[in-house]
MMTF fields as JSON, N, C-alpha, C and O atoms, coordinates in Angstrom:
{
  "mmtfVersion": "1.0.0",
  "mmtfProducer": "UNKNOWN",
  "numBonds": 471,
  "numAtoms": 472,
  "numGroups": 118,
  "numChains": 1,
  "numModels": 1,
  "chainsPerModel": [1],
  "groupsPerChain": [118],
  "chainIdList": ["A"],
  "bondAtomList": [4, 2, 8, 6, 12, 10, 16, 14, 20, 18, 24, 22, 28, 26, 32, 30, 36, 34, 40, 38, 44, 42, 48, 46, 52, 50, 56, 54, 60, 58, 64, 62, 68, 66, 72, 70, 76, 74, 80, 78, 84, 82, 88, 86, 92, 90, 96, 94, 100, 98, 104, 102, 108, 106, 112, 110, 116, 114, 120, 118, 124, 122, 128, 126, 132, 130, 136, 134, 140, 138, 144, 142, 148, 146, 152, 150, 156, 154, 160, 158, 164, 162, 168, 166, 172, 170, 176, 174, 180, 178, 184, 182, 188, 186, 192, 190, 196, 194, 200, 198, 204, 202, 208, 206, 212, 210, 216, 214, 220, 218, 224, 222, 228, 226, 232, 230, 236, 234, 240, 238, 244, 242, 248, 246, 252, 250, 256, 254, 260, 258, 264, 262, 268, 266, 272, 270, 276, 274, 280, 278, 284, 282, 288, 286, 292, 290, 296, 294, 300, 298, 304, 302, 308, 306, 312, 310, 316, 314, 320, 318, 324, 322, 328, 326, 332, 330, 336, 334, 340, 338, 344, 342, 348, 346, 352, 350, 356, 354, 360, 358, 364, 362, 368, 366, 372, 370, 376, 374, 380, 378, 384, 382, 388, 386, 392, 390, 396, 394, 400, 398, 404, 402, 408, 406, 412, 410, 416, 414, 420, 418, 424, 422, 428, 426, 432, 430, 436, 434, 440, 438, 444, 442, 448, 446, 452, 450, 456, 454, 460, 458, 464, 462, 468, 466],
  "bondOrderList": [1, 1, 1, 1, 1, 1, 1, 1, 1, 1, 1, 1, 1, 1, 1, 1, 1, 1, 1, 1, 1, 1, 1, 1, 1, 1, 1, 1, 1, 1, 1, 1, 1, 1, 1, 1, 1, 1, 1, 1, 1, 1, 1, 1, 1, 1, 1, 1, 1, 1, 1, 1, 1, 1, 1, 1, 1, 1, 1, 1, 1, 1, 1, 1, 1, 1, 1, 1, 1, 1, 1, 1, 1, 1, 1, 1, 1, 1, 1, 1, 1, 1, 1, 1, 1, 1, 1, 1, 1, 1, 1, 1, 1, 1, 1, 1, 1, 1, 1, 1, 1, 1, 1, 1, 1, 1, 1, 1, 1, 1, 1, 1, 1, 1, 1, 1, 1],
  "groupList": [{"groupName": "MET", "atomNameList": ["N", "CA", "C", "O"], "elementList": ["N", "C", "C", "O"], "formalChargeList": [0, 0, 0, 0], "bondAtomList": [1, 0, 2, 1, 3, 2], "bondOrderList": [1, 1, 2], "singleLetterCode": "M", "chemCompType": "L-PEPTIDE LINKING"}, {"groupName": "THR", "atomNameList": ["N", "CA", "C", "O"], "elementList": ["N", "C", "C", "O"], "formalChargeList": [0, 0, 0, 0], "bondAtomList": [1, 0, 2, 1, 3, 2], "bondOrderList": [1, 1, 2], "singleLetterCode": "T", "chemCompType": "L-PEPTIDE LINKING"}, {"groupName": "ASP", "atomNameList": ["N", "CA", "C", "O"], "elementList": ["N", "C", "C", "O"], "formalChargeList": [0, 0, 0, 0], "bondAtomList": [1, 0, 2, 1, 3, 2], "bondOrderList": [1, 1, 2], "singleLetterCode": "D", "chemCompType": "L-PEPTIDE LINKING"}, {"groupName": "ASN", "atomNameList": ["N", "CA", "C", "O"], "elementList": ["N", "C", "C", "O"], "formalChargeList": [0, 0, 0, 0], "bondAtomList": [1, 0, 2, 1, 3, 2], "bondOrderList": [1, 1, 2], "singleLetterCode": "N", "chemCompType": "L-PEPTIDE LINKING"}, {"groupName": "SER", "atomNameList": ["N", "CA", "C", "O"], "elementList": ["N", "C", "C", "O"], "formalChargeList": [0, 0, 0, 0], "bondAtomList": [1, 0, 2, 1, 3, 2], "bondOrderList": [1, 1, 2], "singleLetterCode": "S", "chemCompType": "L-PEPTIDE LINKING"}, {"groupName": "LYS", "atomNameList": ["N", "CA", "C", "O"], "elementList": ["N", "C", "C", "O"], "formalChargeList": [0, 0, 0, 0], "bondAtomList": [1, 0, 2, 1, 3, 2], "bondOrderList": [1, 1, 2], "singleLetterCode": "K", "chemCompType": "L-PEPTIDE LINKING"}, {"groupName": "PRO", "atomNameList": ["N", "CA", "C", "O"], "elementList": ["N", "C", "C", "O"], "formalChargeList": [0, 0, 0, 0], "bondAtomList": [1, 0, 2, 1, 3, 2], "bondOrderList": [1, 1, 2], "singleLetterCode": "P", "chemCompType": "L-PEPTIDE LINKING"}, {"groupName": "ALA", "atomNameList": ["N", "CA", "C", "O"], "elementList": ["N", "C", "C", "O"], "formalChargeList": [0, 0, 0, 0], "bondAtomList": [1, 0, 2, 1, 3, 2], "bondOrderList": [1, 1, 2], "singleLetterCode": "A", "chemCompType": "L-PEPTIDE LINKING"}, {"groupName": "LEU", "atomNameList": ["N", "CA", "C", "O"], "elementList": ["N", "C", "C", "O"], "formalChargeList": [0, 0, 0, 0], "bondAtomList": [1, 0, 2, 1, 3, 2], "bondOrderList": [1, 1, 2], "singleLetterCode": "L", "chemCompType": "L-PEPTIDE LINKING"}, {"groupName": "PHE", "atomNameList": ["N", "CA", "C", "O"], "elementList": ["N", "C", "C", "O"], "formalChargeList": [0, 0, 0, 0], "bondAtomList": [1, 0, 2, 1, 3, 2], "bondOrderList": [1, 1, 2], "singleLetterCode": "F", "chemCompType": "L-PEPTIDE LINKING"}, {"groupName": "GLU", "atomNameList": ["N", "CA", "C", "O"], "elementList": ["N", "C", "C", "O"], "formalChargeList": [0, 0, 0, 0], "bondAtomList": [1, 0, 2, 1, 3, 2], "bondOrderList": [1, 1, 2], "singleLetterCode": "E", "chemCompType": "L-PEPTIDE LINKING"}, {"groupName": "VAL", "atomNameList": ["N", "CA", "C", "O"], "elementList": ["N", "C", "C", "O"], "formalChargeList": [0, 0, 0, 0], "bondAtomList": [1, 0, 2, 1, 3, 2], "bondOrderList": [1, 1, 2], "singleLetterCode": "V", "chemCompType": "L-PEPTIDE LINKING"}, {"groupName": "ILE", "atomNameList": ["N", "CA", "C", "O"], "elementList": ["N", "C", "C", "O"], "formalChargeList": [0, 0, 0, 0], "bondAtomList": [1, 0, 2, 1, 3, 2], "bondOrderList": [1, 1, 2], "singleLetterCode": "I", "chemCompType": "L-PEPTIDE LINKING"}, {"groupName": "ARG", "atomNameList": ["N", "CA", "C", "O"], "elementList": ["N", "C", "C", "O"], "formalChargeList": [0, 0, 0, 0], "bondAtomList": [1, 0, 2, 1, 3, 2], "bondOrderList": [1, 1, 2], "singleLetterCode": "R", "chemCompType": "L-PEPTIDE LINKING"}, {"groupName": "GLY", "atomNameList": ["N", "CA", "C", "O"], "elementList": ["N", "C", "C", "O"], "formalChargeList": [0, 0, 0, 0], "bondAtomList": [1, 0, 2, 1, 3, 2], "bondOrderList": [1, 1, 2], "singleLetterCode": "G", "chemCompType": "PEPTIDE LINKING"}, {"groupName": "CYS", "atomNameList": ["N", "CA", "C", "O"], "elementList": ["N", "C", "C", "O"], "formalChargeList": [0, 0, 0, 0], "bondAtomList": [1, 0, 2, 1, 3, 2], "bondOrderList": [1, 1, 2], "singleLetterCode": "C", "chemCompType": "L-PEPTIDE LINKING"}, {"groupName": "HIS", "atomNameList": ["N", "CA", "C", "O"], "elementList": ["N", "C", "C", "O"], "formalChargeList": [0, 0, 0, 0], "bondAtomList": [1, 0, 2, 1, 3, 2], "bondOrderList": [1, 1, 2], "singleLetterCode": "H", "chemCompType": "L-PEPTIDE LINKING"}, {"groupName": "GLN", "atomNameList": ["N", "CA", "C", "O"], "elementList": ["N", "C", "C", "O"], "formalChargeList": [0, 0, 0, 0], "bondAtomList": [1, 0, 2, 1, 3, 2], "bondOrderList": [1, 1, 2], "singleLetterCode": "Q", "chemCompType": "L-PEPTIDE LINKING"}],
  "groupTypeList": [0, 1, 2, 1, 3, 4, 5, 6, 7, 2, 8, 7, 5, 5, 1, 9, 10, 1, 11, 10, 8, 4, 7, 6, 12, 11, 13, 14, 2, 11, 1, 12, 10, 1, 8, 3, 12, 13, 5, 6, 1, 7, 14, 10, 8, 13, 14, 14, 8, 4, 8, 7, 2, 9, 12, 14, 1, 2, 12, 14, 7, 12, 8, 5, 11, 8, 6, 13, 12, 1, 10, 6, 6, 8, 1, 10, 2, 10, 15, 16, 3, 8, 2, 8, 4, 2, 8, 4, 10, 12, 14, 14, 1, 12, 13, 14, 9, 9, 0, 1, 5, 7, 10, 13, 7, 0, 0, 2, 5, 0, 12, 7, 10, 17, 17, 6, 1, 3],
  "groupIdList": [1, 2, 3, 4, 5, 6, 7, 8, 9, 10, 11, 12, 13, 14, 15, 16, 17, 18, 19, 20, 21, 22, 23, 24, 25, 26, 27, 28, 29, 30, 31, 32, 33, 34, 35, 36, 37, 38, 39, 40, 41, 42, 43, 44, 45, 46, 47, 48, 49, 50, 51, 52, 53, 54, 55, 56, 57, 58, 59, 60, 61, 62, 63, 64, 65, 66, 67, 68, 69, 70, 71, 72, 73, 74, 75, 76, 77, 78, 79, 80, 81, 82, 83, 84, 85, 86, 87, 88, 89, 90, 91, 92, 93, 94, 95, 96, 97, 98, 99, 100, 101, 102, 103, 104, 105, 106, 107, 108, 109, 110, 111, 112, 113, 114, 115, 116, 117, 118],
  "secStructList": [7, 7, 7, 1, 7, 7, 7, 2, 2, 2, 2, 6, 6, 1, 7, 3, 3, 3, 3, 3, 3, 3, 3, 3, 3, 3, 3, 6, 6, 3, 3, 3, 3, 3, 3, 3, 3, 3, 7, 7, 7, 4, 4, 4, 4, 6, 6, 6, 7, 7, 2, 2, 2, 2, 2, 6, 6, 7, 2, 2, 2, 2, 2, 2, 2, 2, 2, 2, 2, 3, 3, 1, 7, 7, 7, 2, 2, 2, 2, 2, 6, 7, 7, 2, 2, 2, 2, 2, 2, 2, 2, 2, 2, 2, 2, 2, 2, 6, 7, 7, 2, 2, 2, 2, 2, 2, 2, 2, 2, 2, 2, 2, 2, 2, 1, 7, 7, 7],
  "xCoordList": [-73.591, -74.501, -74.971, -74.18, -76.247, -76.838, -76.913, -77.278, -76.564, -76.662, -78.103, -78.569, -78.803, -80.202, -80.347, -81.456, -79.23, -79.246, -78.685, -77.646, -79.36, -78.901, -78.941, -79.879, -77.92, -77.817, -78.11, -77.923, -78.57, -78.839, -77.675, -77.884, -76.454, -75.278, -75.209, -74.673, -75.754, -75.732, -76.558, -76.261, -77.587, -78.429, -77.646, -77.959, -76.659, -75.87, -75.009, -74.527, -74.808, -73.99, -74.777, -74.19, -76.055, -76.855, -76.499, -76.083, -76.657, -76.29, -77.351, -78.536, -76.907, -77.791, -77.294, -76.091, -78.207, -77.884, -78.763, -79.912, -78.227, -78.98, -79.447, -78.676, -80.733, -81.335, -81.798, -82.546, -81.336, -81.789, -83.063, -83.053, -84.125, -85.397, -85.472, -85.123, -85.924, -86.1, -87.351, -87.445, -88.318, -89.538, -89.685, -90.271, -89.134, -89.179, -90.582, -91.571, -90.643, -91.921, -92.141, -91.263, -93.316, -93.662, -94.569, -95.621, -94.12, -94.87, -95.043, -94.169, -96.175, -96.426, -95.417, -95.335, -94.65, -93.639, -92.281, -91.321, -92.202, -90.933, -90.916, -91.896, -89.776, -89.575, -88.5, -87.384, -88.831, -87.895, -87.276, -87.953, -85.985, -85.272, -84.429, -84.12, -84.05, -83.281, -83.868, -84.452, -83.707, -84.14, -82.942, -82.143, -82.811, -81.864, -82.651, -83.654, -82.171, -82.8, -81.908, -80.724, -82.469, -81.705, -81.943, -83.057, -80.875, -80.986, -82.013, -81.861, -83.037, -84.054, -83.498, -82.568, -84.078, -83.77, -84.793, -85.811, -84.526, -85.456, -86.844, -87.842, -86.92, -88.232, -89.025, -90.254, -88.343, -89.056, -89.625, -90.356, -89.302, -89.88, -91.124, -91.632, -91.612, -92.818, -94.046, -93.969, -95.142, -96.371, -96.472, -96.998, -95.97, -96.126, -95.06, -95.192, -94.019, -92.947, -91.884, -91.671, -91.235, -90.176, -88.957, -89.048, -87.823, -86.611, -86.799, -86.303, -87.52, -87.768, -88.495, -88.267, -89.376, -90.105, -89.113, -89.289, -88.095, -87.137, -86.11, -85.695, -85.705, -84.756, -85.388, -84.711, -86.692, -87.401, -87.96, -88.686, -87.633, -88.079, -89.608, -90.089, -90.341, -91.793, -92.259, -91.91, -93.045, -93.493, -94.288, -94.087, -95.186, -95.992, -95.144, -95.413, -94.118, -93.208, -92.415, -92.24, -91.941, -91.179, -92.055, -91.621, -93.275, -94.165, -94.516, -94.711, -94.599, -94.952, -93.807, -94.047, -92.568, -91.426, -90.878, -90.229, -91.126, -90.544, -90.793, -89.842, -92.019, -92.212, -91.377, -91.1, -90.982, -90.204, -88.706, -87.986, -88.232, -86.78, -86.3, -85.135, -87.193, -86.767, -86.573, -87.228, -85.651, -85.41, -85.343, -84.434, -86.216, -87.328, -88.334, -88.46, -89.063, -90.041, -91.135, -91.698, -91.423, -92.487, -93.818, -93.861, -94.886, -96.216, -96.573, -95.941, -97.593, -98.06, -98.483, -98.158, -99.2, -99.632, -98.447, -98.456, -97.428, -96.245, -95.544, -95.048, -95.504, -94.9, -95.673, -95.083, -96.998, -97.844, -97.823, -98.179, -97.413, -97.361, -95.959, -95.754, -94.983, -93.631, -93.597, -94.343, -92.732, -92.492, -91.934, -91.179, -92.3, -91.86, -90.339, -89.774, -89.679, -88.225, -87.612, -86.608, -88.222, -87.75, -88.026, -87.182, -89.182, -89.522, -88.539, -88.099, -88.194, -87.227, -85.859, -85.221, -85.418, -84.11, -84.117, -83.149, -85.201, -85.311, -85.337, -84.684, -86.099, -86.163, -84.784, -84.433, -84.003, -82.673, -81.767, -80.93, -81.948, -81.16, -81.484, -80.586, -82.783, -83.186, -82.67, -82.169, -82.791, -82.299, -80.816, -80.356, -80.057, -78.62, -78.3, -77.262, -79.186, -78.966, -78.988, -78.412, -79.649, -79.829, -78.853, -78.959, -77.916, -76.911, -75.989, -75.594, -75.656, -74.687, -73.291, -73.121, -72.305, -70.936, -70.5, -69.824, -70.89, -70.524, -71.176, -70.534, -72.453, -73.137, -72.489, -72.294, -72.154, -71.53, -70.145, -69.782, -69.376, -68.063, -68.197, -67.392, -69.214, -69.453, -69.839, -69.379, -70.665, -71.108, -69.915, -69.748, -69.103, -67.914, -66.968, -66.375, -66.828, -65.938, -66.49, -65.734, -67.804, -68.415, -68.259, -67.994, -68.424, -68.278, -66.826, -66.559, -65.902, -64.47, -64.081, -63.283, -64.649, -64.352, -64.872, -64.364, -65.865, -66.453, -65.744, -65.998, -64.851, -64.136, -63.1, -62.417, -62.982, -61.995, -60.577, -60.31, -59.689, -58.281, -57.5, -57.814, -56.496, -55.662, -54.521, -53.719],
  "yCoordList": [5.142, 4.077, 4.319, 4.703, 4.095, 4.353, 3.072, 2.012, 3.184, 2.055, 1.97, 2.854, 0.921, 0.773, 0.051, -0.087, -0.416, -1.137, -0.272, -0.593, 0.823, 1.716, 0.995, 0.256, 1.222, 0.609, 1.665, 2.854, 1.26, 2.227, 3.15, 4.315, 2.658, 3.497, 4.664, 5.724, 4.465, 5.528, 6.729, 7.862, 6.495, 7.584, 8.567, 9.758, 8.106, 8.976, 9.942, 10.936, 9.673, 10.537, 11.707, 12.574, 11.77, 12.862, 14.17, 14.179, 15.259, 16.561, 17.11, 17.128, 17.564, 18.18, 19.573, 19.832, 20.461, 21.775, 21.912, 21.471, 22.511, 22.715, 24.167, 25.099, 24.33, 25.658, 25.801, 24.971, 26.864, 27.161, 28.024, 29.079, 27.562, 28.262, 29.446, 29.331, 30.577, 31.753, 31.603, 32.171, 30.84, 30.546, 29.025, 28.417, 28.419, 26.95, 26.39, 27.06, 25.155, 24.447, 23.606, 22.851, 23.749, 22.967, 21.838, 22.059, 20.613, 19.406, 18.615, 17.837, 18.809, 18.157, 18.631, 19.823, 17.695, 18.026, 18.327, 18.635, 18.237, 18.413, 19.779, 20.191, 20.479, 21.736, 21.526, 21.107, 21.811, 21.662, 23.008, 23.929, 23.141, 24.389, 24.444, 25.531, 23.288, 23.213, 22.157, 21.177, 22.365, 21.385, 21.03, 21.9, 19.768, 19.339, 19.263, 18.558, 20.006, 20.036, 19.214, 19.51, 18.209, 17.335, 17.745, 18.092, 17.696, 17.996, 17.026, 15.81, 17.552, 16.679, 15.813, 16.202, 14.66, 13.798, 14.089, 14.733, 13.62, 13.858, 13.323, 13.961, 12.173, 11.571, 12.405, 12.337, 13.182, 13.997, 15.256, 16.001, 15.5, 16.646, 16.249, 17.019, 15.029, 14.545, 15.382, 16.211, 15.148, 15.809, 17.243, 18.118, 17.477, 18.78, 19.784, 20.961, 19.369, 20.311, 20.311, 19.304, 21.434, 21.539, 22.207, 22.862, 22.049, 22.723, 24.233, 24.923, 24.739, 26.189, 26.696, 27.828, 25.871, 26.284, 26.551, 27.498, 25.738, 25.875, 26.961, 27.683, 27.074, 28.142, 29.492, 30.426, 29.601, 30.844, 30.935, 31.877, 29.97, 29.866, 30.052, 30.86, 29.288, 29.302, 28.741, 27.62, 29.527, 29.15, 27.857, 27.008, 27.692, 26.487, 25.247, 24.212, 25.345, 24.21, 23.899, 22.734, 24.926, 24.731, 24.016, 23.045, 24.502, 23.918, 22.474, 21.654, 22.159, 20.809, 19.822, 18.666, 20.263, 19.348, 19.229, 18.234, 20.215, 20.212, 18.928, 18.383, 18.417, 17.174, 16.004, 15.059, 16.057, 14.997, 15.096, 14.103, 16.305, 16.498, 17.052, 17.424, 17.109, 17.641, 16.523, 15.483, 16.768, 15.855, 16.707, 17.532, 16.572, 15.627, 16.016, 17.194, 15.026, 15.326, 16.257, 16.008, 17.308, 18.219, 17.775, 17.178, 18.07, 17.808, 18.969, 20.025, 18.734, 19.805, 21.032, 22.157, 20.833, 21.97, 22.715, 23.945, 21.993, 22.664, 23.493, 24.585, 22.978, 23.734, 25.012, 26.074, 24.905, 26.065, 27.103, 28.262, 26.694, 27.625, 28.116, 28.737, 27.848, 28.332, 29.864, 30.531, 30.401, 31.846, 32.235, 31.471, 33.404, 33.819, 33.918, 33.611, 34.347, 34.411, 33.004, 32.809, 32.044, 30.655, 30.092, 29.397, 30.38, 29.924, 30.519, 29.834, 31.782, 32.432, 31.757, 31.492, 31.482, 30.819, 29.427, 29.036, 28.692, 27.336, 27.412, 26.618, 28.376, 28.54, 28.821, 28.275, 29.68, 29.967, 28.759, 28.546, 27.962, 26.741, 25.771, 25.193, 25.601, 24.703, 25.257, 24.499, 26.566, 27.179, 26.905, 26.673, 26.927, 26.66, 25.266, 25.055, 24.314, 22.947, 22.876, 21.956, 23.84, 23.807, 24.719, 24.886, 25.299, 26.145, 25.298, 24.195, 25.837, 25.154, 25.438, 26.308, 24.69, 24.917, 26.351, 26.981, 26.86, 28.224, 29.255, 30.228, 29.04, 29.956, 29.92, 30.964, 28.731, 28.593, 29.262, 29.922, 29.089, 29.732, 31.252, 31.946, 31.778, 33.211, 33.723, 34.784, 32.983, 33.361, 33.336, 34.254, 32.298, 32.193, 33.367, 33.914, 33.749, 34.883, 36.171, 36.978, 36.374, 37.6, 37.675, 38.741, 36.556, 36.522, 36.793, 37.544, 36.204, 36.406, 37.885, 38.417, 38.527, 39.948, 40.846, 41.951, 40.385, 41.178, 40.976, 41.704, 39.98, 39.69, 40.784, 41.231, 41.216, 42.243, 41.687, 40.51, 42.568, 42.18, 42.729, 43.799, 42.003, 42.418, 43.256, 43.692],
  "zCoordList": [6.778, 7.153, 8.584, 9.446, 8.83, 10.13, 10.952, 10.443, 12.222, 13.113, 13.602, 14.32, 13.219, 13.641, 14.96, 15.476, 15.516, 16.777, 17.88, 18.458, 18.179, 19.239, 20.579, 20.877, 21.369, 22.685, 23.741, 23.48, 24.942, 25.994, 26.283, 26.62, 26.159, 26.423, 25.434, 25.758, 24.225, 23.215, 23.67, 23.29, 24.477, 24.939, 25.809, 25.817, 26.524, 27.375, 26.56, 27.104, 25.28, 24.417, 23.868, 23.222, 24.092, 23.576, 24.256, 25.415, 23.553, 24.064, 24.988, 24.656, 26.172, 27.154, 27.485, 27.46, 27.792, 28.357, 29.609, 29.617, 30.64, 31.874, 31.94, 31.714, 32.258, 32.39, 33.852, 34.369, 34.49, 35.843, 35.717, 35.082, 36.321, 36.203, 37.147, 38.322, 36.643, 37.509, 38.344, 39.432, 37.846, 38.593, 38.638, 37.742, 39.711, 39.829, 39.701, 39.999, 39.255, 39.079, 40.345, 40.762, 40.939, 42.136, 41.664, 41.064, 41.959, 41.605, 42.868, 43.247, 43.53, 44.803, 45.848, 46.143, 46.406, 47.407, 46.776, 47.481, 45.443, 44.744, 44.068, 43.447, 44.2, 43.508, 42.433, 42.742, 41.199, 40.081, 39.831, 39.375, 40.123, 39.974, 38.717, 38.228, 38.182, 36.943, 36.049, 36.513, 34.773, 33.758, 32.91, 32.561, 32.576, 31.574, 30.274, 30.173, 29.283, 27.97, 27.038, 26.882, 26.436, 25.543, 24.087, 23.694, 23.31, 21.886, 21.26, 21.378, 20.608, 20.037, 18.905, 18.198, 18.758, 17.61, 16.519, 16.773, 15.318, 14.213, 14.525, 14.188, 15.158, 15.477, 16.484, 16.511, 17.3, 18.29, 17.659, 18.312, 16.412, 15.707, 14.924, 14.108, 15.186, 14.521, 14.94, 15.846, 14.276, 14.663, 14.152, 14.84, 12.95, 12.334, 12.702, 12.365, 13.374, 13.73, 12.631, 11.955, 12.467, 11.459, 12.052, 13.09, 11.409, 11.849, 11.861, 12.752, 10.863, 10.783, 12.019, 12.446, 12.608, 13.809, 14.944, 15.71, 15.051, 16.156, 15.871, 16.777, 14.623, 14.257, 14.521, 14.951, 14.266, 14.519, 15.926, 16.243, 16.776, 18.168, 18.29, 19.084, 17.487, 17.529, 18.872, 19.241, 19.592, 20.936, 20.933, 21.801, 19.975, 19.896, 19.719, 20.329, 18.885, 18.652, 19.919, 20.273, 20.592, 21.825, 22.871, 23.492, 23.054, 24.039, 23.701, 24.598, 22.4, 21.973, 22.189, 22.536, 21.987, 22.081, 23.512, 23.836, 24.362, 25.723, 26.506, 27.066, 26.574, 27.336, 26.802, 27.541, 25.549, 24.924, 25.234, 25.135, 25.614, 25.697, 27.04, 27.173, 28.04, 29.34, 30.343, 30.287, 31.264, 32.39, 33.636, 33.731, 34.574, 34.53, 33.465, 33.129, 32.924, 31.88, 32.421, 33.487, 31.691, 32.095, 31.501, 30.425, 32.201, 31.668, 30.733, 30.745, 29.938, 29.018, 29.825, 29.446, 30.929, 31.753, 32.342, 32.393, 32.787, 33.34, 32.263, 32.54, 31.051, 29.96, 29.679, 29.481, 29.663, 29.347, 30.49, 30.278, 31.672, 32.807, 33.134, 34.177, 32.256, 32.469, 32.509, 31.792, 33.346, 33.378, 31.999, 31.397, 31.511, 30.189, 30.071, 29.021, 31.144, 31.072, 30.961, 30.274, 31.636, 31.518, 30.132, 29.566, 29.587, 28.226, 27.232, 26.309, 27.411, 26.529, 26.618, 25.599, 27.84, 28.07, 27.427, 26.775, 27.613, 27.073, 25.532, 24.856, 24.989, 23.538, 22.94, 21.894, 23.611, 23.135, 23.192, 22.314, 24.25, 24.372, 23.237, 22.624, 22.966, 21.869, 20.535, 19.704, 20.329, 19.09, 18.919, 17.8, 20.013, 19.952, 19.443, 18.816, 19.709, 19.229, 17.702, 17.121, 17.042, 15.608, 14.854, 13.639, 15.58, 14.935, 14.071, 14.45, 12.898, 12.057, 12.628, 13.483, 12.141, 12.566, 12.271, 13.085, 11.103, 10.735, 11.66, 12.056, 12.006, 12.918, 14.29, 14.912, 14.768, 16.082, 16.091, 17.064, 15.008, 14.919, 14.915, 15.535, 14.214, 14.184, 15.575, 15.997, 16.271, 17.594, 18.567, 19.37, 18.491, 19.354, 19.079, 20.009, 17.829, 17.471, 18.056, 18.597, 17.954, 18.481, 20.008, 20.562, 20.659, 22.131, 22.501, 23.439, 21.792, 22.065, 21.893, 22.663, 20.888, 20.651, 21.774, 21.969, 22.501, 23.59, 24.927, 25.887, 24.987, 26.227, 26.497, 25.576, 27.756, 28.095, 27.906, 28.149, 27.468, 27.306, 28.486, 29.005, 28.901, 30.046, 29.604, 30.429]
}
């Protein structure tokens, strides 16, 4: 059963990942060096976006959803002017939100196997 009466405190429970920008965004007197990327909700995938777009890291889908899930919120122009390495990092972060438990377990196992042993 779904709780239709979400409370503001519930918003704090959403998943965030922080991305350090290699090319900070300058907005007037403010320089944005890091972005908090929030795991999108189903409603934020509206407007012709699909899960497959994000699993395949479709650039158009990433650019469309970014203003909806970034803190501070980015403008459309700021999204379109992101450095490619930052866009790649953000795309990977968003893709990570859509990993299944099995995919995450496989990834964790692969990372663990690459760790040096003492």
